[in-house]
C-alpha positions in Angstrom: 9.1 -146.5 -85.3 9.4 -147.7 -88.9 10.2 -144.2 -90.1 12.9 -143.9 -87.4 14.5 -147.2 -88.5 14.5 -146.1 -92.1 16.3 -142.8 -91.2 18.9 -144.7 -89.2 19.2 -147.8 -91.4 22.9 -147.3 -92.1 23.7 -147.0 -88.4 21.8 -150.3 -87.8 23.6 -152.1 -90.5 27.0 -150.8 -89.3 26.1 -151.9 -85.8 25.1 -155.3 -86.9 28.4 -155.7 -89.0 30.6 -154.8 -86.0 28.5 -157.0 -83.7 29.0 -159.9 -86.1 32.7 -159.1 -86.2 32.9 -159.1 -82.4 31.0 -162.5 -82.2 33.4 -163.9 -84.9 36.4 -162.9 -82.8 35.0 -164.6 -79.7 34.1 -167.7 -81.6 37.3 -168.2 -83.5 39.6 -167.2 -80.7 41.4 -170.0 -78.9 41.7 -168.0 -75.7 39.4 -168.2 -72.8 36.8 -165.5 -72.2 38.8 -164.2 -69.3 41.9 -163.8 -71.5 40.0 -162.0 -74.2 37.9 -159.9 -71.8 40.0 -156.7 -72.3 40.0 -157.2 -76.1 36.2 -157.7 -76.1 35.8 -154.6 -73.9 37.8 -152.4 -76.3 35.9 -153.9 -79.3 32.6 -153.2 -77.6 33.7 -149.6 -76.9 34.8 -149.3 -80.5 31.4 -150.6 -81.5 29.6 -148.0 -79.4 31.7 -145.1 -80.5 31.4 -146.1 -84.2 27.6 -146.3 -84.0 27.4 -143.0 -82.0 29.5 -141.4 -84.8 26.6 -142.1 -87.2 23.9 -141.0 -84.9 25.4 -137.6 -84.0 24.9 -134.5 -86.2 27.6 -132.6 -84.4 30.8 -133.5 -82.5 31.5 -136.3 -85.0 35.2 -135.4 -85.0 35.5 -136.5 -81.4 34.0 -139.9 -82.1 36.3 -140.3 -85.1 39.4 -139.5 -83.1 38.3 -142.0 -80.4 37.7 -144.6 -83.2 41.2 -144.2 -84.5 42.8 -144.3 -81.1 40.9 -147.5 -80.1 41.7 -149.2 -83.5 45.4 -148.4 -83.1 45.3 -149.6 -79.4 43.6 -152.9 -80.4 46.0 -153.4 -83.3 49.0 -152.9 -81.0 47.8 -154.8 -78.0 46.3 -157.7 -79.8 48.4 -158.0 -82.9 48.4 -161.8 -82.8 44.6 -161.8 -83.4 42.9 -160.8 -86.6 40.4 -158.4 -85.0 42.6 -155.3 -85.6 42.5 -155.9 -89.4 38.6 -155.7 -89.5 38.8 -152.2 -87.9 40.9 -150.8 -90.7 38.1 -150.4 -93.4 35.7 -148.9 -90.8 38.2 -146.3 -89.7 39.4 -145.5 -93.2 35.9 -145.1 -94.6 34.7 -143.0 -91.7 37.7 -140.7 -92.2 37.0 -140.4 -96.0 33.3 -139.6 -95.4 34.0 -137.0 -92.6 36.7 -135.1 -94.5 34.9 -135.6 -97.9 38.1 -137.0 -99.4 38.1 -138.5 -103.0 36.5 -141.9 -103.3 39.8 -143.4 -104.5 41.2 -142.8 -101.0 38.6 -145.3 -99.7 40.6 -148.1 -101.4 42.9 -147.9 -98.4 40.2 -149.9 -96.7 41.8 -152.9 -98.4 45.2 -152.0 -97.1 45.1 -154.6 -94.4 45.5 -157.2 -97.0 49.2 -156.3 -97.4 49.8 -157.3 -93.7 48.7 -160.9 -94.4 45.7 -161.2 -92.1 45.1 -164.7 -90.7 42.0 -165.2 -92.8 42.5 -163.2 -96.0 39.3 -164.4 -97.7 37.0 -163.4 -94.8 38.8 -160.1 -94.5 38.3 -159.3 -98.2 34.6 -160.2 -98.1 34.2 -157.9 -95.0 36.0 -155.1 -96.8 33.9 -155.4 -99.9 30.7 -155.6 -98.0 31.4 -152.6 -95.7 32.7 -150.6 -98.8 29.5 -151.3 -100.7 27.2 -150.2 -97.9 29.3 -147.0 -97.3 29.2 -146.2 -101.0 25.5 -146.8 -101.2 24.7 -144.6 -98.2 27.2 -141.8 -98.6 27.4 -141.5 -102.4 24.3 -142.9 -104.0 21.7 -142.0 -101.4 23.5 -138.7 -100.6 23.3 -137.7 -104.3 19.6 -138.6 -104.4 19.0 -136.5 -101.2 20.8 -133.6 -102.7 18.8 -133.8 -105.9 15.6 -134.1 -103.9 16.6 -131.0 -101.9 17.3 -129.2 -105.2 14.0 -130.2 -106.6 12.2 -129.0 -103.4 14.0 -125.6 -103.7 13.1 -125.4 -107.3 9.5 -126.2 -106.4 9.5 -123.4 -103.7 11.0 -121.0 -106.3 8.4 -121.9 -108.9 5.6 -121.5 -106.3 7.0 -118.1 -105.3 7.4 -117.1 -109.0 3.8 -118.2 -109.7 2.6 -116.3 -106.7 4.5 -113.2 -107.7 3.1 -113.4 -111.3 -0.4 -113.9 -109.9 -0.1 -110.8 -107.7 1.4 -108.8 -110.6 -1.3 -110.0 -113.0 -4.0 -109.1 -110.5 -2.4 -105.7 -110.0 -2.4 -105.2 -113.7 -6.0 -106.2 -114.0 -7.0 -103.8 -111.2 -5.1 -101.0 -113.0 -6.9 -101.9 -116.3 -10.2 -102.0 -114.5 -9.5 -98.6 -112.9 -8.5 -97.3 -116.4 -11.8 -98.3 -117.9 -13.8 -97.0 -115.0 -12.0 -93.7 -115.4 -13.0 -93.7 -119.0 -16.7 -94.2 -118.1 -16.4 -91.4 -115.4 -14.9 -89.1 -118.0 -17.8 -89.9 -120.4 -20.2 -89.1 -117.6 -18.4 -85.9 -116.8 -18.8 -85.0 -120.5 -22.6 -85.6 -120.2 -22.8 -83.4 -117.1 -20.8 -80.6 -118.8 -22.9 -80.8 -121.9 -26.1 -80.6 -119.9 -24.7 -77.6 -118.0 -23.4 -75.7 -121.0 -26.4 -76.3 -123.3 -29.3 -76.4 -120.9 -28.3 -74.4 -117.9 -28.8 -71.0 -119.5 -32.2 -71.8 -121.1 -33.6 -73.3 -117.9 -32.4 -70.3 -115.8 -34.0 -68.0 -118.4 -37.2 -70.0 -118.2 -37.3 -69.6 -114.4 -36.9 -65.8 -114.7 -39.7 -65.7 -117.3 -42.0 -67.7 -115.1 -41.3 -65.4 -112.2 -42.2 -62.4 -114.4 -45.4 -64.0 -115.7 -46.4 -64.6 -112.1 -46.2 -60.9 -111.5 -48.1 -60.0 -114.7 -50.8 -62.7 -114.5 -53.4 -60.4 -113.0 -52.6 -57.0 -114.5 -51.5 -58.2 -117.9 -52.8 -61.7 -118.5 -52.1 -61.6 -122.3 -48.5 -60.7 -121.7 -48.3 -63.4 -119.0 -49.8 -66.0 -121.3 -47.3 -65.1 -124.1 -44.3 -65.5 -121.6 -45.6 -68.9 -120.4 -46.0 -70.1 -124.0 -42.4 -69.0 -124.7 -41.2 -70.9 -121.6 -43.1 -74.0 -122.8 -41.4 -73.8 -126.2 -38.0 -73.4 -124.6 -38.5 -76.4 -122.3 -39.6 -78.5 -125.3 -36.5 -77.5 -127.1 -34.5 -78.3 -123.9 -36.1 -81.8 -123.7 -35.0 -82.4 -127.3 -31.5 -81.3 -126.4 -31.5 -83.7 -123.4 -32.5 -86.7 -125.6 -29.9 -85.8 -128.2 -27.1 -85.5 -125.6 -28.0 -88.8 -123.9 -28.2 -90.6 -127.2 -24.8 -89.2 -128.3 -22.9 -89.3 -125.0 -24.3 -92.3 -123.2 -21.5 -94.7 -122.3 -22.0 -98.1 -123.8 -21.2 -101.2 -121.7 -20.3 -103.3 -124.8 -17.7 -100.6 -125.9 -16.1 -100.7 -122.5 -16.1 -104.5 -122.4 -14.5 -104.8 -125.8 -11.9 -102.3 -124.9 -11.1 -104.3 -121.7 -10.9 -107.6 -123.6 -8.6 -105.9 -126.2 -6.5 -104.6 -123.3 -6.3 -108.1 -121.8 -5.0 -109.5 -125.0 -2.5 -106.7 -125.4 -1.3 -107.3 -121.8 -0.7 -111.0 -122.6 1.3 -110.1 -125.7 3.4 -107.3 -124.2 4.1 -108.6 -120.7 4.1 -112.4 -121.1 5.0 -113.0 -124.7 1.7 -114.9 -125.4 0.1 -114.6 -128.8 -3.3 -113.5 -127.7 -6.1 -112.6 -130.1 -9.7 -111.4 -129.9 -12.1 -112.3 -132.6 -15.7 -110.9 -132.9 -18.2 -112.2 -135.5 -21.7 -110.7 -135.8 -23.3 -107.6 -134.4 -22.0 -106.9 -130.9 -24.9 -104.5 -130.2 -27.2 -107.5 -130.0 -25.5 -108.6 -126.8 -27.2 -107.3 -123.7 -25.2 -105.6 -121.0 -25.7 -108.4 -118.4 -24.3 -110.9 -120.9 -21.3 -108.6 -121.5 -20.6 -108.5 -117.8 -20.5 -112.4 -117.6 -18.3 -112.7 -120.7 -15.9 -110.1 -119.4 -15.6 -111.6 -115.9 -15.2 -115.2 -117.2 -12.6 -114.1 -119.7 -10.6 -112.4 -117.0 -10.7 -115.5 -114.8 -9.8 -117.8 -117.7 -6.9 -115.7 -118.8 -5.7 -115.4 -115.2 -5.8 -119.2 -114.8 -3.9 -119.7 -118.1 -1.1 -117.4 -117.0 -0.8 -119.2 -113.7 -1.0 -122.8 -114.7 -1.1 -123.4 -118.5 2.4 -122.4 -119.6 0.8 -121.5 -123.0 2.2 -119.6 -126.0 -1.1 -118.9 -127.7 -4.5 -117.7 -126.4 -7.7 -116.9 -128.3 -11.0 -115.3 -127.2 -13.7 -115.8 -129.8 -17.2 -114.2 -129.8 -19.8 -115.3 -132.3 -23.2 -113.5 -132.3 -25.9 -115.5 -134.1 -29.7 -115.0 -134.4 -30.8 -116.0 -130.9 -27.5 -116.9 -129.1 -24.0 -115.7 -128.6 -21.1 -118.1 -128.3 -17.9 -117.3 -126.4 -14.9 -119.6 -126.6 -11.6 -119.1 -124.7 -8.7 -121.4 -125.7 -5.1 -121.7 -124.8 -2.6 -124.3 -126.1 -0.9 -124.9 -122.8 -0.8 -128.0 -120.5 -3.6 -130.4 -121.0 -5.4 -132.3 -118.2 -7.6 -135.3 -118.3 -9.2 -134.6 -114.9 -10.3 -131.0 -114.3 -10.3 -129.9 -110.7 -12.9 -127.3 -110.1 -11.6 -124.6 -107.9 -13.2 -121.3 -106.9 -12.4 -119.8 -110.3 -14.1 -122.4 -112.5 -17.0 -122.7 -110.1 -17.4 -118.9 -110.2 -17.5 -119.0 -114.0 -20.2 -121.7 -114.0 -22.3 -119.8 -111.4 -22.1 -116.6 -113.4 -23.0 -118.4 -116.7 -26.0 -120.2 -115.1 -27.4 -117.0 -113.6 -28.1 -115.7 -117.1 -29.5 -119.0 -118.3 -26.3 -119.8 -120.2 -24.4 -123.1 -120.8 -20.7 -123.7 -120.1 -18.5 -126.6 -121.2 -14.8 -127.1 -120.2 -12.4 -129.3 -122.2 -8.9 -130.1 -121.0 -7.8 -132.2 -124.0 -5.2 -130.7 -126.4 -4.8 -127.5 -124.5 -7.6 -126.0 -122.4 -10.9 -124.7 -123.9 -13.9 -123.0 -122.3 -17.1 -122.8 -124.4 -20.0 -120.7 -123.3 -23.4 -120.2 -124.9 -25.8 -117.4 -123.9 -29.4 -116.8 -125.0 -30.1 -113.3 -126.5 -33.3 -112.6 -124.7 -34.8 -109.1 -124.3 -35.3 -107.4 -121.0 -39.1 -108.1 -121.1 -38.6 -111.8 -121.7 -36.0 -112.3 -119.0 -37.6 -110.1 -116.4 -35.9 -107.6 -114.2 -32.2 -108.2 -113.3 
């Protein structure tokens, strides 16, 4: 009910003004109620039509035409009374508002003063009051509503833009992830090819020799023994080849993670104009694979949040490897926030960090910084993963 009254407050004020005017006419009139009955009826009809004009969204022109006709009719029929003068500002201002005429045209509301109304002072006060409430509702409040609508549209556009950037960024991350996965698959394919090229022939030859020694084991045991020994020597050499190939060709998780972090920074620089840097201090080979996975996942989440919300121009990822711990810090110089709302992204970072016995701290003052500390424990110390 209160909200409805707020929406139609101008209609209520206008109704009250015209009602007071009608009561004023009845009170000051020297005629009997019977003599002014037609005048009151026409004024009541004008009051109803004028109020209906404000409440309707469509068909306003019909109400406005009826208003003008009634005002002219009252002015002609009851020229000796002052009531017709009080209708002039209402009709003039309704016409100005409907046809969106310049505000200066609204000064015609005071035109009745040139016809010497019976009570000029009351008439001028009424004109000023009705002009003020019209100006407030149709100029000041209308401008405010227009600005509010513009702000809402801008908000929708910004949300759409953020959503589009989010989708684009996720798509890019997926493409980068596929790129690094392809690199790992290519490295594995290289291992398979090397094993096939270098070991396939020797293993096949060993199988043939063992088949031959099987035939000779009873008739020519010495020859069979010599063949078996040759196969043993060949297989030993093959084992050495396998160890060498695996040491040389084994894909390293830290190498892939570093490449992905570098690609993430390059993406920020090229696509979003953000000065993104990656700093590594210490021996990265000391960082276990399971720690690399957490660092990489948390870095991707932190950069994604920075692109969506921070509006930053600088971003830094720092990795410092010390004796027994590794410290990872992710900083952007974007929007600060005193109260940090933990969404799924931040909660996910905390969960991943705690699973590997790490610590995480988030600071929203002077930009946004995420500090993580991970223990450098061996596999035997931390148990199976």
